[in-house]
C-alpha positions in Angstrom: 11.7 -4.3 -21.1 11.1 -2.6 -17.8 9.0 0.1 -19.5 6.8 -2.6 -21.1 6.3 -4.4 -17.8 5.4 -1.2 -16.0 3.1 0.0 -18.8 1.3 -3.4 -18.6 1.1 -3.2 -14.8 -0.2 0.4 -14.9 -2.8 -0.6 -17.4 -4.0 -3.5 -15.3 -4.2 -1.3 -12.2 -5.5 2.0 -13.7 -9.0 1.3 -12.6 -7.7 1.4 -9.0 -6.1 4.8 -9.6 -2.5 3.7 -10.3 -0.4 6.5 -11.8 3.2 5.4 -11.3 4.9 2.0 -11.5 8.2 1.0 -9.8 9.5 -2.5 -10.4 12.6 -4.4 -9.4 14.7 -4.9 -12.6 16.0 -8.2 -11.2 12.5 -9.6 -11.5 12.7 -9.3 -15.3 14.5 -12.2 -16.9 15.4 -11.7 -20.6 13.4 -10.1 -23.4 10.7 -10.8 -26.0 11.1 -11.4 -29.7 9.2 -9.3 -32.2 5.8 -10.9 -33.2 3.2 -12.8 -31.3 3.7 -13.2 -27.5 2.5 -16.3 -25.8 1.9 -17.0 -22.1 5.0 -19.2 -22.2 7.1 -16.3 -23.4 5.8 -14.1 -20.5 6.5 -16.9 -18.0 10.2 -16.8 -19.2 10.5 -13.1 -18.9 8.6 -12.8 -15.6 9.4 -16.1 -13.8 8.7 -14.9 -10.3 5.2 -14.8 -8.7 5.2 -11.1 -7.9 2.1 -9.2 -7.0 1.1 -5.7 -8.2 -0.1 -3.5 -5.3 -1.6 0.0 -5.5 -0.6 2.3 -2.7 -1.6 5.9 -2.0 1.4 7.9 -0.9 2.4 11.5 -0.9 4.6 12.8 -3.7 7.3 13.6 -1.3 7.5 9.9 -0.3 7.8 8.9 -3.9 10.5 11.5 -4.5 12.5 10.2 -1.5 12.2 6.6 -2.8 13.6 7.7 -6.2 16.5 9.7 -4.8 
């Protein structure tokens, strides 16, 4: 589910130059069933009002954050 959320976030921010997504797994609540997805389904999976932000950082900073 985290990969799906990050893929969607990257797609929504690609016009701003986003290349990497890091999200807090605790902000994802549950999963989606196969088939059509409604706004109500998304509200259940992503119940918190998080914001996606694009930052420009050096690769070394990203590496440090992932270690």
